[in-house]
C-alpha positions as CSV (number, residue, x, y, z in Angstrom):
1,M,-2.1,48.5,9.0
2,R,0.4,45.5,10.1
3,I,1.7,42.9,7.9
4,Y,2.9,39.6,8.8
5,K,4.1,36.6,7.1
6,V,2.2,33.6,8.2
7,G,2.0,29.7,7.6
8,G,4.3,27.9,5.8
9,A,6.9,30.6,5.3
10,V,7.3,31.0,9.1
11,R,7.2,27.3,9.5
12,D,9.7,26.2,7.0
13,R,12.2,29.1,8.1
14,L,12.1,27.6,11.4
15,L,12.8,24.2,10.5
16,G,15.7,25.4,8.1
17,I,13.8,24.3,4.9
18,A,13.9,26.6,1.9
19,V,10.8,29.0,1.8
20,T,8.9,28.5,-1.6
21,D,5.6,30.3,-1.0
22,I,5.1,33.3,1.2
23,D,1.6,34.1,2.4
24,R,0.9,37.5,4.3
25,V,-1.9,38.6,6.5
26,V,-2.8,42.4,6.9
27,V,-4.1,43.2,10.2
28,G,-6.0,46.5,10.7
29,A,-7.0,47.2,7.3
30,T,-9.9,47.6,5.3
31,T,-10.7,46.5,1.3
32,E,-10.9,50.0,0.7
33,E,-7.5,51.1,1.9
34,M,-5.9,47.8,0.2
35,L,-7.5,49.1,-3.2
36,A,-6.3,52.8,-2.6
37,K,-2.7,51.4,-2.1
38,G,-3.0,49.6,-5.5
39,F,-3.4,46.2,-4.4
40,R,-5.5,44.1,-6.8
41,P,-8.6,41.9,-5.5
42,V,-8.7,38.2,-6.3
43,G,-11.4,35.6,-5.3
44,A,-14.8,36.3,-4.4
45,D,-15.1,34.4,-1.2
46,F,-12.8,36.2,1.1
47,P,-10.4,39.4,0.8
48,V,-7.2,38.5,-0.8
49,F,-5.2,40.8,-2.9
50,L,-2.2,40.9,-5.1
51,H,0.6,43.2,-4.3
52,P,0.8,45.8,-7.1
53,K,4.6,45.1,-7.9
54,T,5.5,41.7,-6.7
55,G,2.2,40.0,-7.2
56,E,2.3,38.3,-4.0
57,E,-0.8,37.3,-1.9
58,Y,-2.0,39.6,1.0
59,A,-5.1,38.6,2.9
60,L,-7.1,40.7,5.3
61,A,-7.3,39.1,8.7
62,R,-10.4,37.1,9.0
63,T,-12.5,34.9,11.2
64,E,-14.8,32.1,9.9
65,R,-17.9,30.5,10.8
66,K,-19.2,26.9,9.9
67,S,-22.3,27.6,7.8
68,G,-22.7,24.4,5.7
69,R,-21.1,21.1,4.8
70,G,-17.7,20.4,3.4
71,Y,-14.8,22.4,2.6
72,G,-16.5,25.3,1.4
73,G,-19.3,25.6,4.0
74,F,-17.8,28.6,5.8
75,T,-18.8,32.2,6.3
76,F,-16.0,34.7,6.5
77,H,-15.7,37.9,8.4
78,A,-12.8,40.5,7.9
79,S,-12.7,43.8,9.4
80,P,-9.9,46.1,10.6
81,D,-10.9,44.8,14.4
82,V,-9.9,41.2,13.5
83,T,-6.7,40.4,15.7
84,L,-3.7,38.5,14.5
85,E,-4.6,35.8,17.1
86,E,-8.1,35.5,15.9
87,D,-6.9,35.1,12.4
88,L,-4.3,32.4,13.5
89,I,-6.6,30.4,15.7
90,R,-8.7,29.4,12.4
91,R,-5.7,27.8,10.9
92,D,-5.3,23.9,11.0
93,L,-2.1,23.0,12.8
94,T,0.0,24.9,15.5
95,I,2.9,24.8,13.2
96,N,0.8,26.6,10.6
97,A,-0.4,29.2,13.0
98,M,2.8,31.3,13.6
99,A,3.5,34.8,12.3
100,E,6.3,37.1,12.0
101,D,6.7,40.8,11.1
102,D,9.6,42.0,8.9
103,E,12.1,41.8,11.6
104,Q,11.3,38.0,12.3
105,N,9.7,38.8,15.5
106,L,7.6,35.8,16.1
107,T,3.9,35.8,17.2
108,D,3.1,32.1,18.4
109,P,-0.4,32.3,20.6
110,Y,-0.6,28.4,20.2
111,H,2.8,27.1,20.8
112,G,3.6,26.2,17.2
113,Q,7.5,26.5,17.7
114,R,7.2,24.1,20.7
115,D,5.3,21.4,18.6
116,L,8.0,22.1,15.6
117,E,10.7,21.1,18.2
118,A,8.8,18.3,19.5
119,R,8.0,17.1,15.9
120,I,4.3,17.0,16.5
121,L,1.5,17.9,14.0
122,R,-1.4,19.1,16.3
123,H,-4.5,20.8,15.7
124,V,-5.0,24.6,16.8
125,S,-8.4,24.3,18.1
126,P,-11.7,22.1,18.2
127,A,-12.8,24.0,15.2
128,F,-10.2,21.9,13.1
129,A,-13.2,19.3,13.0
130,E,-15.2,21.8,11.1
131,D,-13.4,21.3,7.9
132,P,-13.0,17.8,6.3
133,L,-10.3,18.9,4.0
134,R,-8.1,19.1,7.0
135,V,-7.9,15.3,7.4
136,L,-6.1,15.1,3.8
137,R,-4.1,18.1,4.8
138,V,-2.8,16.7,7.9
139,A,-1.9,13.3,6.2
140,R,0.0,15.0,3.5
141,F,2.0,17.1,6.2
142,A,2.6,13.8,8.0
143,A,4.1,12.5,4.5
144,R,6.1,15.5,3.8
145,Y,7.6,15.7,7.3
146,A,8.0,12.2,8.3
147,E,11.8,12.1,7.2
148,L,12.0,14.9,10.0
149,G,10.5,12.6,12.5
150,F,7.0,14.5,12.8
151,T,4.0,12.2,13.9
152,V,0.4,13.4,14.4
153,A,-0.9,14.0,18.0
154,T,-2.9,11.4,19.3
155,E,-6.0,13.8,20.0
156,T,-5.4,15.2,16.4
157,L,-5.9,11.8,15.0
158,E,-8.9,11.3,17.1
159,L,-10.7,14.5,15.6
160,M,-9.6,13.3,12.2
161,R,-11.3,9.9,13.2
162,Q,-14.5,11.8,14.1
163,L,-14.5,13.7,11.0
164,S,-14.0,10.3,8.9
165,E,-17.1,8.8,10.6
166,S,-19.4,11.9,10.3
167,G,-19.8,11.7,6.5
168,E,-18.2,15.0,6.0
169,L,-15.5,13.6,4.0
170,Q,-18.4,12.6,1.2
171,A,-18.8,16.6,0.9
172,L,-15.5,17.1,-0.3
173,T,-15.2,17.8,-4.1
174,A,-13.3,15.7,-6.4
175,E,-11.1,18.5,-7.5
176,R,-10.3,19.4,-4.0
177,S,-9.6,16.0,-2.7
178,W,-7.3,15.2,-6.1
179,K,-5.3,18.4,-5.4
180,E,-4.3,17.2,-1.8
181,I,-3.9,13.3,-3.0
182,S,-1.6,14.4,-5.8
183,R,0.5,16.6,-3.7
184,A,0.7,14.1,-0.9
185,L,1.8,11.3,-3.5
186,M,4.6,13.7,-4.7
187,E,6.1,13.7,-1.1
188,N,9.2,11.9,-0.2
189,Q,7.3,9.5,1.9
190,P,4.0,9.2,0.3
191,Q,3.3,5.8,1.9
192,V,2.7,8.0,5.3
193,F,-0.2,9.7,3.6
194,I,-2.0,6.4,3.1
195,E,-1.0,5.1,6.6
196,V,-2.3,8.1,8.2
197,L,-5.6,8.1,6.2
198,R,-6.1,4.5,7.4
199,A,-5.2,5.2,10.9
200,C,-8.2,7.6,11.2
201,G,-10.5,5.6,9.1
202,A,-10.4,8.1,6.4
203,L,-9.2,5.5,3.5
204,K,-12.1,3.4,4.2
205,V,-14.2,6.1,3.3
206,L,-12.3,7.8,0.5
207,M,-10.6,4.7,-1.0
208,P,-12.3,1.6,0.2
209,E,-10.6,-0.4,-2.7
210,V,-7.2,0.3,-1.2
211,D,-8.2,0.0,2.2
212,A,-9.5,-3.6,1.7
213,L,-6.1,-4.8,0.6
214,F,-4.7,-4.8,4.2
215,G,-5.0,-8.1,5.7
216,V,-5.0,-10.0,2.3
217,P,-2.2,-12.4,2.0
218,Q,-0.2,-13.3,-0.9
219,P,2.2,-16.2,-1.5
220,A,5.2,-15.8,0.6
221,I,7.5,-17.0,-2.1
222,H,6.9,-13.8,-4.4
223,H,5.9,-11.4,-1.3
224,P,8.0,-12.0,1.8
225,E,6.0,-9.1,3.3
226,I,2.7,-11.3,2.7
227,D,0.2,-8.7,3.2
228,T,-1.0,-6.9,0.1
229,G,-1.7,-3.5,1.7
230,A,1.9,-3.5,3.1
231,H,3.1,-4.2,-0.4
232,T,1.2,-1.5,-1.8
233,L,2.8,1.0,0.6
234,S,6.3,-0.6,-0.4
235,V,5.7,0.1,-4.1
236,L,4.7,3.5,-3.3
237,Q,7.7,4.0,-1.2
238,Q,10.2,2.7,-3.9
239,A,8.4,5.1,-6.5
240,A,9.2,7.8,-4.5
241,H,12.6,6.8,-3.7
242,H,13.3,6.4,-7.5
243,K,11.8,9.9,-8.1
244,Q,9.1,8.7,-10.3
245,P,6.3,11.1,-11.6
246,L,2.8,11.2,-10.4
247,T,1.3,8.9,-13.1
248,V,3.5,6.2,-11.9
249,R,2.9,6.9,-8.3
250,W,-0.8,6.8,-8.8
251,A,-0.4,3.5,-10.8
252,C,1.6,1.9,-8.1
253,L,-1.2,3.1,-5.5
254,L,-3.8,1.3,-7.5
255,H,-1.9,-1.9,-9.5
256,D,-3.3,-4.5,-7.2
257,L,-6.7,-3.6,-6.3
258,G,-8.1,-6.8,-7.8
259,K,-6.5,-8.7,-5.1
260,G,-9.0,-7.3,-2.7
261,L,-11.8,-9.0,-4.5
262,T,-10.3,-12.6,-4.0
263,P,-12.4,-14.9,-2.0
264,E,-10.8,-15.9,1.3
265,E,-10.8,-19.6,0.4
266,Q,-8.7,-18.9,-2.7
267,W,-5.9,-17.0,-0.6
268,P,-3.1,-16.5,-0.8
269,R,-3.4,-16.9,-4.6
270,H,-5.2,-14.2,-6.7
271,I,-6.1,-15.6,-10.0
272,A,-7.0,-13.1,-12.8
273,H,-6.5,-10.2,-10.3
274,E,-5.5,-8.1,-13.0
275,S,-8.6,-8.0,-15.2
276,K,-10.7,-8.3,-11.9
277,G,-9.3,-4.9,-10.8
278,L,-10.0,-3.0,-13.7
279,K,-13.5,-2.1,-12.5
280,L,-11.9,-0.9,-9.0
281,I,-9.2,1.3,-10.8
282,K,-11.8,2.7,-13.2
283,A,-14.0,3.7,-10.2
284,V,-11.2,5.4,-8.1
285,N,-10.0,7.2,-11.3
286,E,-13.6,8.6,-11.7
287,R,-14.1,9.4,-8.2
288,F,-11.4,11.8,-8.0
289,K,-11.4,12.8,-11.5
290,A,-7.8,12.1,-12.1
291,P,-6.0,13.6,-14.9
292,R,-6.2,11.3,-18.1
293,D,-2.5,10.2,-18.3
294,C,-2.8,9.1,-14.5
295,Q,-6.1,7.1,-15.2
296,E,-4.8,5.6,-18.5
297,L,-1.6,4.5,-16.9
298,A,-3.2,3.0,-13.8
299,L,-5.6,1.0,-16.2
300,L,-2.8,-0.3,-18.3
301,V,-0.3,-1.0,-15.3
302,G,-3.1,-2.9,-13.3
303,E,-3.9,-5.1,-16.5
304,Y,-0.4,-5.8,-17.6
305,H,2.0,-5.6,-14.7
306,T,2.3,-9.3,-14.5
307,H,2.9,-9.5,-18.1
308,G,6.0,-7.2,-17.5
309,H,7.2,-9.4,-14.7
310,R,7.0,-12.4,-17.0
311,A,8.4,-10.6,-20.0
312,L,11.3,-13.1,-20.7
313,E,8.7,-16.0,-20.8
314,L,6.1,-14.3,-23.2
315,K,5.6,-15.6,-26.8
316,A,6.4,-13.1,-29.6
317,S,2.8,-12.9,-30.5
318,T,2.2,-12.0,-26.7
319,L,4.8,-9.4,-26.8
320,L,3.4,-7.7,-29.9
321,E,0.0,-7.5,-28.4
322,L,1.5,-6.0,-25.4
323,L,3.2,-3.3,-27.3
324,Q,0.2,-2.6,-29.4
325,S,-1.9,-2.1,-26.1
326,F,0.4,0.6,-25.1
327,D,0.7,2.0,-28.6
328,V,4.4,1.9,-28.3
329,F,4.8,3.4,-31.8
330,R,3.3,6.7,-31.0
331,R,3.4,7.0,-27.2
332,P,7.0,5.8,-26.2
333,Q,6.8,7.5,-23.1
334,R,3.8,5.7,-21.7
335,F,5.5,2.6,-22.1
336,E,8.5,3.6,-20.1
337,E,6.2,4.8,-17.2
338,F,4.7,1.2,-17.4
339,L,8.3,-0.3,-17.2
340,A,9.0,2.1,-14.1
341,A,5.7,1.0,-12.4
342,C,6.5,-2.9,-13.0
343,E,10.1,-2.3,-11.6
344,M,8.8,-0.5,-8.5
345,D,6.2,-3.4,-8.0
346,A,9.2,-6.0,-8.1
347,R,11.2,-3.8,-5.8
348,G,8.2,-3.0,-3.3
349,R,8.8,-6.5,-1.6
350,K,10.6,-7.2,1.8
351,G,14.3,-7.6,1.3
352,L,14.0,-7.4,-2.5
353,E,14.2,-3.5,-2.6
354,E,17.6,-3.7,-4.3
355,R,16.9,-6.6,-6.9
356,S,17.6,-6.0,-10.4
357,Y,14.7,-5.9,-12.9
358,P,16.2,-7.2,-16.4
359,Q,12.6,-7.4,-17.8
360,A,12.7,-3.5,-18.4
361,D,15.7,-3.7,-20.6
362,Y,14.3,-6.8,-22.5
363,L,11.0,-5.2,-23.0
364,R,12.6,-1.8,-24.3
365,G,14.6,-3.9,-26.6
366,A,11.5,-5.5,-28.1
367,A,9.8,-2.1,-28.5
368,T,13.0,-1.0,-30.4
369,T,12.8,-3.9,-32.5
370,A,9.1,-3.7,-33.3
371,R,9.5,0.2,-34.1
372,S,12.6,-0.8,-36.5
373,V,10.4,-2.5,-38.9
374,A,10.3,-0.4,-42.0
375,V,7.0,0.4,-43.7
376,Q,8.4,1.8,-46.9
377,P,9.3,-1.6,-48.6
378,L,5.8,-2.9,-47.7
379,L,4.5,0.4,-49.5
380,E,6.5,-0.4,-52.6
381,Q,5.3,-4.0,-52.7
382,G,1.8,-2.6,-53.2
383,F,0.3,-3.0,-49.7
384,K,-2.3,-0.4,-48.6
385,G,-5.2,0.0,-46.3
386,P,-6.1,-3.0,-43.9
387,E,-3.8,-5.1,-46.0
388,L,-0.8,-2.9,-45.1
389,G,-1.7,-2.9,-41.5
390,E,-1.6,-6.8,-41.5
391,A,1.7,-6.8,-43.4
392,I,3.3,-4.5,-40.8
393,K,2.2,-6.8,-37.9
394,R,3.7,-9.8,-39.7
395,E,6.9,-8.2,-40.1
396,R,6.9,-7.0,-36.4
397,L,5.9,-10.4,-35.3
398,K,8.8,-12.1,-37.2
399,A,11.2,-9.3,-35.9
400,L,10.0,-10.1,-32.3
401,K,10.6,-14.0,-32.9
402,A,14.3,-13.3,-34.0
403,Y,14.8,-10.7,-31.0
404,K,13.4,-13.5,-28.7
405,E,15.7,-16.3,-30.0
406,A,18.6,-13.9,-30.0
407,S,17.9,-13.0,-26.4
408,S,17.5,-16.4,-24.9
């Protein structure tokens, strides 16, 4: 029995990056031997075990054979005669197909260390094209390591293109796709994830609504970058730069989908793109079964982001309607995330990345003003039921009018 660290633990150590997860492969062992040593089996698909003391994962060396469509369409074979090289060749990228023993002796049959030094993301073997999930994984790795200068090898991008055209991407489950998408959006350069998906044709398959934004012009006076797709990538980049949470990043990606529906003869204006885009945002949300908080914020940002930009011009009644739409009285954090998304949208424009966004503080002040309206005096006046609700609304509107006048 020989045990090796494999994959990300080896890759990141060689890159000088902190190692967080350690995967180990066991060569020359049987399931019975692992159980006899106290390892606990997990998963029914292939032999993975938890260490009896540390709880870390140990997998028996295995080979795999394509047996169906999609990510799960594989038959695995694990036995003591499977070599380390045979186990490593089934992995996605050369930089993930290295192993080392406890003395850090490196086993690198597919030249992963060379590709690390060259900053290349390259597939290990033609079997790469058997797993559609790898399209998303490579795009995610491109986003993770973009700051280090990594790019996708031309021949790997071609295999990803073939996968995108094969129909295999449609076999991916929503859960597996979302796991990769959400992780990619939380990288430091999430816009690279979208760029790579677009470069290999996968974006058109997975998110045609986002793909449709590229080549759609916007008024240069508001958008010096002109192209709606380029703007979306810049907004996403700003969200990462400002360490925004996943909810905000997801909303940033989807906020302008309605502009993809504008007839060419109306370009570069996009009248009512906010409301037109809601059905598209809903479709993308449902396609990937995004978490509820991501879905809700994306829809609200899509519908109201221009309200955020025009906050200082809004009537008191419109301000109140906006605050009520976000339920700021019970869910103040969601409104904060909306303001963050609006600010990222304002900054995601060529040459305007450092612009100030006074609308955010103005809307925070409006929310504070509306919340400060006391309910007890209205109860003491005898209001109750629907009449109490109307009375609260009147008082909040009065307070917002005074706030607006004091702010002008």
